[in-house]
N, CA, C and O atoms as a GROMACS GRO file, in nm:
protein
  560
    1MET      N    1   0.087  -0.120   0.005
    1MET     CA    2   0.002   0.004  -0.006
    1MET      C    3   0.079   0.119  -0.004
    1MET      O    4   0.174   0.125   0.074
    2ALA      N    5   0.052   0.215  -0.079
    2ALA     CA    6   0.130   0.348  -0.097
    2ALA      C    7   0.114   0.421   0.034
    2ALA      O    8   0.013   0.405   0.103
    3LYS      N    9   0.209   0.496   0.066
    3LYS     CA   10   0.200   0.583   0.181
    3LYS      C   11   0.115   0.715   0.137
    3LYS      O   12   0.128   0.766   0.025
    4ARG      N   13   0.031   0.764   0.233
    4ARG     CA   14  -0.027   0.892   0.210
    4ARG      C   15   0.070   0.999   0.216
    4ARG      O   16   0.162   0.983   0.297
    5PRO      N   17   0.068   1.104   0.147
    5PRO     CA   18   0.151   1.212   0.152
    5PRO      C   19   0.118   1.297   0.280
    5PRO      O   20   0.004   1.327   0.313
    6ILE      N   21   0.222   1.328   0.344
    6ILE     CA   22   0.194   1.413   0.475
    6ILE      C   23   0.158   1.549   0.434
    6ILE      O   24   0.233   1.608   0.356
    7PRO      N   25   0.044   1.610   0.483
    7PRO     CA   26  -0.001   1.737   0.437
    7PRO      C   27   0.100   1.839   0.506
    7PRO      O   28   0.131   1.935   0.435
    8PHE      N   29   0.146   1.835   0.612
    8PHE     CA   30   0.224   1.933   0.681
    8PHE      C   31   0.342   1.879   0.724
    8PHE      O   32   0.330   1.788   0.805
    9PRO      N   33   0.464   1.915   0.689
    9PRO     CA   34   0.565   1.862   0.743
    9PRO      C   35   0.594   1.910   0.892
    9PRO      O   36   0.546   2.015   0.934
   10ARG      N   37   0.669   1.832   0.966
   10ARG     CA   38   0.688   1.871   1.126
   10ARG      C   39   0.758   2.024   1.140
   10ARG      O   40   0.741   2.100   1.236
   11SER      N   41   0.837   2.048   1.026
   11SER     CA   42   0.885   2.191   1.025
   11SER      C   43   0.793   2.315   0.993
   11SER      O   44   0.828   2.433   0.996
   12TYR      N   45   0.672   2.266   0.961
   12TYR     CA   46   0.576   2.383   0.917
   12TYR      C   47   0.558   2.487   0.998
   12TYR      O   48   0.553   2.463   1.119
   13VAL      N   49   0.544   2.608   0.956
   13VAL     CA   50   0.517   2.727   1.019
   13VAL      C   51   0.410   2.808   0.946
   13VAL      O   52   0.424   2.839   0.827
   14ASN      N   53   0.310   2.840   1.014
   14ASN     CA   54   0.210   2.919   0.937
   14ASN      C   55   0.248   3.068   0.950
   14ASN      O   56   0.197   3.141   1.035
   15THR      N   57   0.343   3.109   0.855
   15THR     CA   58   0.392   3.236   0.861
   15THR      C   59   0.277   3.350   0.832
   15THR      O   60   0.286   3.462   0.882
   16ALA      N   61   0.176   3.312   0.752
   16ALA     CA   62   0.078   3.422   0.725
   16ALA      C   63   0.000   3.456   0.854
   16ALA      O   64  -0.022   3.572   0.888
   17VAL      N   65  -0.039   3.351   0.921
   17VAL     CA   66  -0.111   3.385   1.060
   17VAL      C   67  -0.025   3.443   1.147
   17VAL      O   68  -0.063   3.544   1.205
   18ARG      N   69   0.110   3.390   1.174
   18ARG     CA   70   0.201   3.458   1.256
   18ARG      C   71   0.218   3.600   1.242
   18ARG      O   72   0.216   3.675   1.340
   19ASP      N   73   0.237   3.641   1.118
   19ASP     CA   74   0.255   3.783   1.078
   19ASP      C   75   0.127   3.864   1.100
   19ASP      O   76   0.133   3.981   1.136
   20ALA      N   77   0.008   3.799   1.078
   20ALA     CA   78  -0.101   3.876   1.106
   20ALA      C   79  -0.130   3.890   1.254
   20ALA      O   80  -0.194   3.987   1.291
   21LEU      N   81  -0.088   3.802   1.337
   21LEU     CA   82  -0.093   3.818   1.491
   21LEU      C   83   0.007   3.931   1.525
   21LEU      O   84  -0.020   4.016   1.610
   22VAL      N   85   0.120   3.928   1.459
   22VAL     CA   86   0.212   4.041   1.499
   22VAL      C   87   0.149   4.189   1.467
   22VAL      O   88   0.159   4.289   1.536
   23ALA      N   89   0.078   4.174   1.340
   23ALA     CA   90   0.026   4.313   1.298
   23ALA      C   91  -0.088   4.351   1.406
   23ALA      O   92  -0.097   4.463   1.454
   24PHE      N   93  -0.172   4.245   1.437
   24PHE     CA   94  -0.272   4.271   1.526
   24PHE      C   95  -0.236   4.304   1.674
   24PHE      O   96  -0.311   4.372   1.744
   25GLU      N   97  -0.109   4.249   1.721
   25GLU     CA   98  -0.057   4.296   1.849
   25GLU      C   99  -0.018   4.449   1.848
   25GLU      O  100  -0.025   4.525   1.945
   26ALA      N  101   0.021   4.478   1.729
   26ALA     CA  102   0.072   4.622   1.716
   26ALA      C  103  -0.047   4.733   1.701
   26ALA      O  104  -0.040   4.850   1.740
   27GLU      N  105  -0.152   4.674   1.640
   27GLU     CA  106  -0.260   4.765   1.629
   27GLU      C  107  -0.398   4.680   1.623
   27GLU      O  108  -0.448   4.644   1.516
   28PRO      N  109  -0.449   4.653   1.744
   28PRO     CA  110  -0.555   4.563   1.777
   28PRO      C  111  -0.686   4.634   1.709
   28PRO      O  112  -0.707   4.754   1.724
   29SER      N  113  -0.768   4.550   1.636
   29SER     CA  114  -0.890   4.584   1.581
   29SER      C  115  -0.982   4.473   1.549
   29SER      O  116  -0.935   4.360   1.547
   30VAL      N  117  -1.097   4.489   1.526
   30VAL     CA  118  -1.190   4.371   1.487
   30VAL      C  119  -1.132   4.327   1.352
   30VAL      O  120  -1.105   4.209   1.330
   31ALA      N  121  -1.114   4.424   1.263
   31ALA     CA  122  -1.068   4.384   1.127
   31ALA      C  123  -0.939   4.311   1.135
   31ALA      O  124  -0.917   4.222   1.053
   32GLY      N  125  -0.853   4.340   1.226
   32GLY     CA  126  -0.738   4.270   1.239
   32GLY      C  127  -0.754   4.121   1.280
   32GLY      O  128  -0.687   4.033   1.227
   33ILE      N  129  -0.848   4.096   1.380
   33ILE     CA  130  -0.856   3.960   1.421
   33ILE      C  131  -0.936   3.878   1.318
   33ILE      O  132  -0.927   3.755   1.311
   34GLN      N  133  -1.016   3.952   1.238
   34GLN     CA  134  -1.095   3.888   1.126
   34GLN      C  135  -0.986   3.846   1.018
   34GLN      O  136  -1.001   3.743   0.952
   35LYS      N  137  -0.887   3.920   1.004
   35LYS     CA  138  -0.783   3.893   0.904
   35LYS      C  139  -0.704   3.763   0.960
   35LYS      O  140  -0.665   3.676   0.883
   36VAL      N  141  -0.683   3.757   1.092
   36VAL     CA  142  -0.598   3.649   1.146
   36VAL      C  143  -0.687   3.522   1.123
   36VAL      O  144  -0.635   3.423   1.072
   37LEU      N  145  -0.815   3.522   1.158
   37LEU     CA  146  -0.899   3.405   1.146
   37LEU      C  147  -0.921   3.362   0.992
   37LEU      O  148  -0.932   3.245   0.957
   38SER      N  149  -0.927   3.470   0.908
   38SER     CA  150  -0.943   3.419   0.763
   38SER      C  151  -0.824   3.362   0.718
   38SER      O  152  -0.832   3.270   0.637
   39LEU      N  153  -0.712   3.402   0.758
   39LEU     CA  154  -0.573   3.333   0.716
   39LEU      C  155  -0.568   3.210   0.784
   39LEU      O  156  -0.515   3.117   0.722
   40ALA      N  157  -0.617   3.186   0.913
   40ALA     CA  158  -0.613   3.068   0.996
   40ALA      C  159  -0.697   2.944   0.944
   40ALA      O  160  -0.681   2.828   0.982
   41THR      N  161  -0.797   2.992   0.844
   41THR     CA  162  -0.885   2.884   0.795
   41THR      C  163  -0.828   2.823   0.670
   41THR      O  164  -0.879   2.728   0.611
   42SER      N  165  -0.723   2.883   0.638
   42SER     CA  166  -0.625   2.802   0.521
   42SER      C  167  -0.500   2.777   0.586
   42SER      O  168  -0.471   2.832   0.692
   43GLY      N  169  -0.428   2.698   0.528
   43GLY     CA  170  -0.290   2.655   0.581
   43GLY      C  171  -0.317   2.558   0.696
   43GLY      O  172  -0.422   2.494   0.699
   44GLY      N  173  -0.227   2.546   0.787
   44GLY     CA  174  -0.226   2.465   0.918
   44GLY      C  175  -0.224   2.529   1.040
   44GLY      O  176  -0.189   2.646   1.047
   45LEU      N  177  -0.261   2.461   1.142
   45LEU     CA  178  -0.240   2.500   1.271
   45LEU      C  179  -0.204   2.385   1.367
   45LEU      O  180  -0.248   2.272   1.343
   46VAL      N  181  -0.130   2.406   1.467
   46VAL     CA  182  -0.091   2.301   1.562
   46VAL      C  183  -0.176   2.284   1.672
   46VAL      O  184  -0.204   2.386   1.735
   47VAL      N  185  -0.228   2.166   1.711
   47VAL     CA  186  -0.305   2.143   1.822
   47VAL      C  187  -0.235   2.051   1.925
   47VAL      O  188  -0.180   1.948   1.886
   48ASP      N  189  -0.236   2.087   2.057
   48ASP     CA  190  -0.175   2.024   2.165
   48ASP      C  191  -0.251   1.890   2.190
   48ASP      O  192  -0.364   1.894   2.238
   49VAL      N  193  -0.194   1.776   2.158
   49VAL     CA  194  -0.248   1.649   2.190
   49VAL      C  195  -0.163   1.563   2.306
   49VAL      O  196  -0.166   1.441   2.315
   50THR      N  197  -0.094   1.645   2.385
   50THR     CA  198  -0.019   1.591   2.493
   50THR      C  199  -0.093   1.487   2.571
   50THR      O  200  -0.206   1.515   2.609
   51GLY      N  201  -0.042   1.369   2.599
   51GLY     CA  202  -0.116   1.283   2.679
   51GLY      C  203  -0.191   1.169   2.596
   51GLY      O  204  -0.227   1.064   2.651
   52SER      N  205  -0.210   1.193   2.474
   52SER     CA  206  -0.291   1.109   2.379
   52SER      C  207  -0.200   0.970   2.378
   52SER      O  208  -0.077   0.975   2.388
   53THR      N  209  -0.263   0.866   2.367
   53THR     CA  210  -0.212   0.736   2.349
   53THR      C  211  -0.282   0.656   2.246
   53THR      O  212  -0.396   0.687   2.212
   54PRO      N  213  -0.220   0.554   2.192
   54PRO     CA  214  -0.303   0.467   2.096
   54PRO      C  215  -0.433   0.424   2.143
   54PRO      O  216  -0.531   0.421   2.069
   55GLU      N  217  -0.435   0.388   2.282
   55GLU     CA  218  -0.566   0.342   2.345
   55GLU      C  219  -0.666   0.448   2.360
   55GLU      O  220  -0.784   0.424   2.336
   56SER      N  221  -0.626   0.568   2.398
   56SER     CA  222  -0.716   0.671   2.411
   56SER      C  223  -0.762   0.751   2.289
   56SER      O  224  -0.866   0.816   2.286
   57GLY      N  225  -0.672   0.739   2.189
   57GLY     CA  226  -0.692   0.822   2.062
   57GLY      C  227  -0.650   0.962   2.085
   57GLY      O  228  -0.598   0.994   2.192
   58PRO      N  229  -0.670   1.048   1.985
   58PRO     CA  230  -0.621   1.182   2.001
   58PRO      C  231  -0.724   1.257   2.099
   58PRO      O  232  -0.846   1.250   2.086
   59ARG      N  233  -0.657   1.331   2.202
   59ARG     CA  234  -0.715   1.410   2.299
   59ARG      C  235  -0.654   1.554   2.288
   59ARG      O  236  -0.532   1.576   2.295
   60VAL      N  237  -0.740   1.642   2.273
   60VAL     CA  238  -0.690   1.784   2.256
   60VAL      C  239  -0.695   1.849   2.393
   60VAL      O  240  -0.798   1.852   2.460
   61ARG      N  241  -0.576   1.903   2.433
   61ARG     CA  242  -0.574   1.974   2.555
   61ARG      C  243  -0.618   2.117   2.543
   61ARG      O  244  -0.582   2.187   2.449
   62THR      N  245  -0.700   2.162   2.644
   62THR     CA  246  -0.743   2.295   2.656
   62THR      C  247  -0.686   2.361   2.769
   62THR      O  248  -0.622   2.298   2.853
   63LEU      N  249  -0.708   2.499   2.779
   63LEU     CA  250  -0.660   2.576   2.894
   63LEU      C  251  -0.802   2.604   2.975
   63LEU      O  252  -0.912   2.585   2.923
   64THR      N  253  -0.787   2.645   3.090
   64THR     CA  254  -0.890   2.688   3.160
   64THR      C  255  -0.884   2.841   3.196
   64THR      O  256  -0.784   2.883   3.255
   65SER      N  257  -0.979   2.917   3.167
   65SER     CA  258  -0.973   3.068   3.206
   65SER      C  259  -0.985   3.083   3.363
   65SER      O  260  -1.012   2.991   3.441
   66THR      N  261  -0.960   3.210   3.396
   66THR     CA  262  -0.960   3.233   3.530
   66THR      C  263  -1.113   3.216   3.592
   66THR      O  264  -1.131   3.201   3.713
   67ASP      N  265  -1.209   3.220   3.507
   67ASP     CA  266  -1.343   3.203   3.555
   67ASP      C  267  -1.387   3.057   3.527
   67ASP      O  268  -1.506   3.028   3.533
   68GLY      N  269  -1.291   2.964   3.497
   68GLY     CA  270  -1.330   2.820   3.474
   68GLY      C  271  -1.383   2.773   3.345
   68GLY      O  272  -1.438   2.663   3.335
   69GLN      N  273  -1.368   2.858   3.241
   69GLN     CA  274  -1.424   2.831   3.111
   69GLN      C  275  -1.291   2.772   3.022
   69GLN      O  276  -1.173   2.798   3.042
   70LEU      N  277  -1.348   2.687   2.921
   70LEU     CA  278  -1.237   2.632   2.846
   70LEU      C  279  -1.194   2.725   2.730
   70LEU      O  280  -1.273   2.796   2.669
   71VAL      N  281  -1.056   2.719   2.705
   71VAL     CA  282  -1.001   2.790   2.599
   71VAL      C  283  -0.924   2.698   2.509
   71VAL      O  284  -0.858   2.609   2.564
   72LEU      N  285  -0.925   2.706   2.379
   72LEU     CA  286  -0.846   2.607   2.300
   72LEU      C  287  -0.723   2.689   2.250
   72LEU      O  288  -0.731   2.786   2.175
   73PRO      N  289  -0.603   2.635   2.303
   73PRO     CA  290  -0.484   2.691   2.246
   73PRO      C  291  -0.446   2.634   2.110
   73PRO      O  292  -0.447   2.512   2.093
   74LEU      N  293  -0.414   2.717   2.016
   74LEU     CA  294  -0.371   2.689   1.890
   74LEU      C  295  -0.241   2.751   1.856
   74LEU      O  296  -0.214   2.860   1.905
   75PHE      N  297  -0.150   2.684   1.768
   75PHE     CA  298  -0.016   2.727   1.762
   75PHE      C  299   0.012   2.740   1.602
   75PHE      O  300  -0.048   2.672   1.519
   76THR      N  301   0.102   2.829   1.574
   76THR     CA  302   0.136   2.849   1.427
   76THR      C  303   0.249   2.750   1.391
   76THR      O  304   0.269   2.724   1.272
   77SER      N  305   0.322   2.693   1.486
   77SER     CA  306   0.410   2.589   1.467
   77SER      C  307   0.437   2.494   1.590
   77SER      O  308   0.389   2.515   1.701
   78LEU      N  309   0.517   2.392   1.558
   78LEU     CA  310   0.540   2.294   1.664
   78LEU      C  311   0.630   2.366   1.775
   78LEU      O  312   0.616   2.348   1.896
   79ALA      N  313   0.720   2.445   1.719
   79ALA     CA  314   0.818   2.522   1.808
   79ALA      C  315   0.734   2.617   1.901
   79ALA      O  316   0.764   2.635   2.019
   80GLU      N  317   0.631   2.675   1.842
   80GLU     CA  318   0.539   2.763   1.931
   80GLU      C  319   0.460   2.681   2.046
   80GLU      O  320   0.431   2.729   2.155
   81LEU      N  321   0.432   2.555   2.007
   81LEU     CA  322   0.372   2.469   2.118
   81LEU      C  323   0.476   2.444   2.222
   81LEU      O  324   0.440   2.444   2.340
   82GLY      N  325   0.603   2.423   2.191
   82GLY     CA  326   0.707   2.407   2.281
   82GLY      C  327   0.722   2.514   2.377
   82GLY      O  328   0.755   2.487   2.493
   83LEU      N  329   0.699   2.653   2.333
   83LEU     CA  330   0.723   2.756   2.419
   83LEU      C  331   0.609   2.768   2.520
   83LEU      O  332   0.622   2.840   2.618
   84ALA      N  333   0.504   2.702   2.498
   84ALA     CA  334   0.383   2.720   2.595
   84ALA      C  335   0.396   2.627   2.702
   84ALA      O  336   0.305   2.626   2.785
   85VAL      N  337   0.502   2.542   2.719
   85VAL     CA  338   0.512   2.463   2.834
   85VAL      C  339   0.645   2.485   2.902
   85VAL      O  340   0.734   2.533   2.832
   86PRO      N  341   0.670   2.457   3.024
   86PRO     CA  342   0.797   2.469   3.092
   86PRO      C  343   0.900   2.391   3.028
   86PRO      O  344   0.871   2.277   2.990
   87GLU      N  345   1.028   2.442   3.011
   87GLU     CA  346   1.134   2.378   2.944
   87GLU      C  347   1.146   2.216   2.983
   87GLU      O  348   1.154   2.126   2.899
   88ALA      N  349   1.145   2.200   3.107
   88ALA     CA  350   1.156   2.066   3.155
   88ALA      C  351   1.041   1.978   3.104
   88ALA      O  352   1.054   1.857   3.125
   89GLU      N  353   0.944   2.016   3.047
   89GLU     CA  354   0.832   1.922   2.997
   89GLU      C  355   0.815   1.915   2.850
   89GLU      O  356   0.728   1.846   2.797
   90ARG      N  357   0.911   1.998   2.777
   90ARG     CA  358   0.907   2.004   2.637
   90ARG      C  359   0.924   1.876   2.567
   90ARG      O  360   0.854   1.850   2.469
   91ALA      N  361   1.014   1.791   2.609
   91ALA     CA  362   1.031   1.661   2.560
   91ALA      C  363   0.899   1.579   2.547
   91ALA      O  364   0.877   1.508   2.449
   92GLU      N  365   0.818   1.594   2.648
   92GLU     CA  366   0.687   1.514   2.657
   92GLU      C  367   0.571   1.567   2.571
   92GLU      O  368   0.467   1.503   2.554
   93VAL      N  369   0.597   1.695   2.516
   93VAL     CA  370   0.473   1.767   2.445
   93VAL      C  371   0.446   1.691   2.318
   93VAL      O  372   0.538   1.648   2.248
   94GLN      N  373   0.319   1.675   2.289
   94GLN     CA  374   0.280   1.618   2.164
   94GLN      C  375   0.195   1.710   2.093
   94GLN      O  376   0.098   1.761   2.149
   95GLY      N  377   0.227   1.735   1.964
   95GLY     CA  378   0.138   1.825   1.875
   95GLY      C  379   0.105   1.747   1.756
   95GLY      O  380   0.174   1.652   1.718
   96THR      N  381  -0.015   1.794   1.690
   96THR     CA  382  -0.039   1.745   1.554
   96THR      C  383  -0.084   1.864   1.473
   96THR      O  384  -0.153   1.952   1.523
   97ILE      N  385  -0.041   1.866   1.337
   97ILE     CA  386  -0.085   1.984   1.259
   97ILE      C  387  -0.214   1.952   1.179
   97ILE      O  388  -0.221   1.855   1.104
   98LEU      N  389  -0.305   2.030   1.197
   98LEU     CA  390  -0.439   2.002   1.132
   98LEU      C  391  -0.450   2.126   1.029
   98LEU      O  392  -0.382   2.229   1.036
   99SER      N  393  -0.549   2.097   0.932
   99SER     CA  394  -0.586   2.211   0.831
   99SER      C  395  -0.642   2.318   0.940
   99SER      O  396  -0.710   2.280   1.035
  100GLY      N  397  -0.615   2.432   0.922
  100GLY     CA  398  -0.669   2.555   1.004
  100GLY      C  399  -0.814   2.537   1.029
  100GLY      O  400  -0.863   2.549   1.142
  101ARG      N  401  -0.884   2.509   0.922
  101ARG     CA  402  -1.024   2.511   0.945
  101ARG      C  403  -1.070   2.401   1.038
  101ARG      O  404  -1.159   2.424   1.120
  102ASP      N  405  -1.010   2.279   1.027
  102ASP     CA  406  -1.030   2.179   1.113
  102ASP      C  407  -0.998   2.197   1.266
  102ASP      O  408  -1.066   2.159   1.362
  103ALA      N  409  -0.882   2.264   1.266
  103ALA     CA  410  -0.831   2.308   1.412
  103ALA      C  411  -0.932   2.407   1.482
  103ALA      O  412  -0.971   2.395   1.598
  104LEU      N  413  -0.968   2.502   1.396
  104LEU     CA  414  -1.068   2.594   1.458
  104LEU      C  415  -1.201   2.536   1.487
  104LEU      O  416  -1.271   2.580   1.579
  105ALA      N  417  -1.235   2.442   1.414
  105ALA     CA  418  -1.364   2.378   1.418
  105ALA      C  419  -1.381   2.294   1.543
  105ALA      O  420  -1.493   2.254   1.575
  106ILE      N  421  -1.270   2.266   1.617
  106ILE     CA  422  -1.265   2.200   1.747
  106ILE      C  423  -1.359   2.275   1.841
  106ILE      O  424  -1.434   2.211   1.915
  107VAL      N  425  -1.358   2.405   1.841
  107VAL     CA  426  -1.452   2.487   1.932
  107VAL      C  427  -1.591   2.455   1.917
  107VAL      O  428  -1.670   2.475   2.009
  108GLN      N  429  -1.626   2.406   1.807
  108GLN     CA  430  -1.770   2.368   1.786
  108GLN      C  431  -1.797   2.224   1.863
  108GLN      O  432  -1.913   2.188   1.881
  109SER      N  433  -1.705   2.155   1.901
  109SER     CA  434  -1.725   2.022   1.950
  109SER      C  435  -1.724   2.017   2.094
  109SER      O  436  -1.738   1.909   2.151
  110ALA      N  437  -1.708   2.138   2.166
  110ALA     CA  438  -1.706   2.124   2.310
  110ALA      C  439  -1.760   2.249   2.363
  110ALA      O  440  -1.812   2.331   2.288
  111ASP      N  441  -1.750   2.266   2.488
  111ASP     CA  442  -1.797   2.394   2.553
  111ASP      C  443  -1.678   2.498   2.568
  111ASP      O  444  -1.643   2.545   2.677
  112ILE      N  445  -1.624   2.526   2.453
  112ILE     CA  446  -1.491   2.608   2.454
  112ILE      C  447  -1.543   2.752   2.411
  112ILE      O  448  -1.610   2.774   2.310
  113VAL      N  449  -1.507   2.838   2.495
  113VAL     CA  450  -1.554   2.979   2.478
  113VAL      C  451  -1.456   3.068   2.389
  113VAL      O  452  -1.502   3.170   2.338
  114ALA      N  453  -1.330   3.034   2.371
  114ALA     CA  454  -1.227   3.104   2.306
  114ALA      C  455  -1.121   3.034   2.256
  114ALA      O  456  -1.101   2.919   2.295
  115VAL      N  457  -1.037   3.098   2.159
  115VAL     CA  458  -0.913   3.044   2.112
  115VAL      C  459  -0.800   3.122   2.157
  115VAL      O  460  -0.813   3.244   2.158
  116GLN      N  461  -0.692   3.073   2.194
  116GLN     CA  462  -0.580   3.165   2.212
  116GLN      C  463  -0.457   3.110   2.117
  116GLN      O  464  -0.414   2.995   2.115
  117PHE      N  465  -0.415   3.209   2.045
  117PHE     CA  466  -0.319   3.174   1.949
  117PHE      C  467  -0.163   3.196   2.026
  117PHE      O  468  -0.138   3.290   2.101
  118ASP      N  469  -0.081   3.104   1.993
  118ASP     CA  470   0.056   3.091   2.034
  118ASP      C  471   0.071   3.145   2.188
  118ASP      O  472   0.139   3.244   2.216
  119PRO      N  473  -0.002   3.064   2.283
  119PRO     CA  474   0.004   3.125   2.417
  119PRO      C  475   0.136   3.129   2.478
  119PRO      O  476   0.151   3.198   2.578
  120GLY      N  477   0.239   3.060   2.427
  120GLY     CA  478   0.369   3.077   2.486
  120GLY      C  479   0.444   3.203   2.457
  120GLY      O  480   0.539   3.240   2.526
  121SER      N  481   0.400   3.265   2.358
  121SER     CA  482   0.463   3.399   2.321
  121SER      C  483   0.375   3.515   2.302
  121SER      O  484   0.425   3.626   2.288
  122ARG      N  485   0.239   3.495   2.299
  122ARG     CA  486   0.164   3.618   2.294
  122ARG      C  487   0.028   3.588   2.377
  122ARG      O  488  -0.003   3.475   2.416
  123GLN      N  489  -0.037   3.689   2.395
  123GLN     CA  490  -0.157   3.685   2.476
  123GLN      C  491  -0.279   3.723   2.398
  123GLN      O  492  -0.356   3.805   2.448
  124ILE      N  493  -0.305   3.670   2.281
  124ILE     CA  494  -0.413   3.699   2.190
  124ILE      C  495  -0.525   3.584   2.216
  124ILE      O  496  -0.505   3.465   2.188
  125ILE      N  497  -0.635   3.631   2.267
  125ILE     CA  498  -0.747   3.550   2.294
  125ILE      C  499  -0.869   3.599   2.218
  125ILE      O  500  -0.915   3.713   2.228
  126VAL      N  501  -0.918   3.503   2.140
  126VAL     CA  502  -1.041   3.544   2.046
  126VAL      C  503  -1.171   3.461   2.076
  126VAL      O  504  -1.178   3.338   2.080
  127LYS      N  505  -1.262   3.542   2.095
  127LYS     CA  506  -1.393   3.498   2.140
  127LYS      C  507  -1.443   3.399   2.033
  127LYS      O  508  -1.420   3.408   1.912
  128ARG      N  509  -1.517   3.299   2.096
  128ARG     CA  510  -1.584   3.196   1.997
  128ARG      C  511  -1.662   3.246   1.898
  128ARG      O  512  -1.664   3.190   1.788
  129SER      N  513  -1.734   3.353   1.922
  129SER     CA  514  -1.828   3.414   1.806
  129SER      C  515  -1.748   3.456   1.689
  129SER      O  516  -1.797   3.450   1.576
  130PHE      N  517  -1.628   3.498   1.710
  130PHE     CA  518  -1.545   3.532   1.601
  130PHE      C  519  -1.503   3.420   1.512
  130PHE      O  520  -1.505   3.420   1.389
  131VAL      N  521  -1.461   3.319   1.595
  131VAL     CA  522  -1.421   3.193   1.521
  131VAL      C  523  -1.554   3.133   1.460
  131VAL      O  524  -1.546   3.094   1.343
  132ASP      N  525  -1.660   3.124   1.517
  132ASP     CA  526  -1.777   3.073   1.448
  132ASP      C  527  -1.812   3.144   1.312
  132ASP      O  528  -1.841   3.086   1.207
  133GLU      N  529  -1.804   3.273   1.333
  133GLU     CA  530  -1.805   3.355   1.198
  133GLU      C  531  -1.720   3.331   1.096
  133GLU      O  532  -1.759   3.328   0.979
  134ALA      N  533  -1.584   3.308   1.135
  134ALA     CA  534  -1.492   3.265   1.033
  134ALA      C  535  -1.524   3.135   0.972
  134ALA      O  536  -1.511   3.115   0.851
  135LEU      N  537  -1.568   3.044   1.058
  135LEU     CA  538  -1.596   2.906   0.999
  135LEU      C  539  -1.719   2.912   0.915
  135LEU      O  540  -1.730   2.831   0.823
  136ALA      N  541  -1.814   3.000   0.938
  136ALA     CA  542  -1.935   3.018   0.857
  136ALA      C  543  -1.900   3.060   0.712
  136ALA      O  544  -1.973   3.029   0.618
  137THR      N  545  -1.788   3.130   0.699
  137THR     CA  546  -1.748   3.195   0.569
  137THR      C  547  -1.687   3.075   0.483
  137THR      O  548  -1.600   2.998   0.523
  138PRO      N  549  -1.751   3.074   0.354
  138PRO     CA  550  -1.703   2.961   0.274
  138PRO      C  551  -1.550   2.977   0.240
  138PRO      O  552  -1.505   3.091   0.224
  139ALA      N  553  -1.468   2.864   0.230
  139ALA     CA  554  -1.335   2.863   0.207
  139ALA      C  555  -1.309   2.917   0.069
  139ALA      O  556  -1.388   2.897  -0.023
  140PRO      N  557  -1.190   2.990   0.052
  140PRO     CA  558  -1.169   3.061  -0.081
  140PRO      C  559  -1.139   2.960  -0.182
  140PRO      O  560  -1.118   2.993  -0.298
   0.00000   0.00000   0.00000
């Protein structure tokens, strides 16, 4: 049986989203976050699946906000995922690269209220309503 091509190499970096996040940090606006999400629906995003086993299947790790609500961390690269955990734990971190649309759609499968992009290096949290709006927009 022929091997399936790997859609995203482990070295993948979503530079378009990373650059849009930098621009948003410099000048926050609704249009800026809409651009981030639009770019995020194409390309790939990394999801933290640390703790997943063959027996359990893939399990997406979430963060808990200060008021106890779930936040989905998404990363522009596996290196960014590593920055989100203490150095001593980095060898144990597991990530998978999904299409951006699939990664964002995880918010619709649980009681997740927001997405946080690259939490190891930035503090950009996006309300679920913006994510739902981006997912409702047809792919280009």
